[in-house]
C-alpha positions in Angstrom: 70.3 47.4 130.6 66.9 47.5 132.3 63.9 45.9 130.5 60.6 44.4 131.4 60.3 40.7 131.0 57.7 38.1 131.7 58.9 35.2 133.9 57.0 32.1 134.8 56.6 32.0 138.5 58.7 28.8 138.7 61.6 30.7 137.0 61.6 33.6 139.4 64.6 34.2 141.7 65.2 36.5 144.6 66.4 40.0 143.8 64.1 40.6 140.8 61.8 43.6 140.9 58.1 43.4 140.0 57.4 45.6 137.0 53.6 45.6 137.1 51.3 44.8 140.0 50.6 41.1 140.5 46.9 40.5 140.9 44.9 37.4 141.8 42.0 36.1 139.8 39.7 38.6 141.5 41.9 41.6 140.7 43.2 42.0 144.3 46.8 43.2 144.3 49.2 40.5 145.7 52.4 42.5 145.1 52.7 46.1 144.0 54.9 47.3 141.2 58.4 47.8 142.5 58.3 45.0 145.0 61.7 43.2 145.4 61.2 39.4 145.2 62.4 37.2 148.1 62.2 33.4 148.4 59.1 33.9 150.7 57.3 36.1 148.2 58.0 33.6 145.3 56.7 30.7 147.4 53.5 32.7 148.1 53.0 33.4 144.4 53.5 29.7 143.6 51.1 28.7 146.4 48.4 31.1 145.0 48.8 29.6 141.5 50.1 32.8 139.9 51.5 31.5 136.5 53.8 34.4 135.5 54.8 38.0 136.5 56.3 40.9 134.7 59.7 41.9 136.3 62.4 44.4 135.7 65.6 42.7 134.8 69.1 44.1 134.9 70.7 41.2 133.0 73.2 42.2 130.4 73.0 41.0 126.8 75.3 38.0 127.3 73.2 36.9 130.3 70.0 37.4 128.3 71.4 35.2 125.4 72.3 32.4 127.8 68.9 32.6 129.5 67.0 32.6 126.1 69.0 29.6 124.9 68.3 27.8 128.2 64.6 28.5 127.8 64.6 27.2 124.2 66.4 24.1 125.2 63.8 23.5 127.9 61.0 23.8 125.3 62.9 21.4 122.9 63.3 18.9 125.7 59.5 19.0 126.5 58.2 19.1 122.9 61.1 17.9 120.7 61.7 19.7 117.5 57.9 19.6 116.8 54.9 18.8 118.8 53.3 15.3 118.8 49.9 16.7 117.9 48.9 19.9 116.0 47.8 21.5 119.3 51.2 20.7 120.9 53.0 22.0 117.9 51.1 25.2 118.0 51.9 25.6 121.7 55.6 24.8 121.1 55.7 27.4 118.3 54.0 30.1 120.4 56.4 29.5 123.3 59.4 29.8 121.0 58.0 33.0 119.4 57.4 34.4 122.9 61.0 33.7 123.9 62.3 35.3 120.6 60.1 38.4 121.2 60.9 39.0 124.8 
């Protein structure tokens, strides 16, 4: 099952394919749509401060469920079951909603 997904740059792994062109803050294309990610390209994106990219994923439903649960657990470990301040709670809630939506 192919689907577009947003990955934080830190979560990227080699073999994923870029869905939409990756641009820098000035709009210059860093990677075109269809580029296959390598360790080197991921390192370059991290070095340039790119926060996230849209990729085409071929993970099956079971793999997706495992990844989603892992992402939710990561958010719970950072924020607990609720944020310490209203702002952090809003951020926690938005992150969880984004995971559920995507």
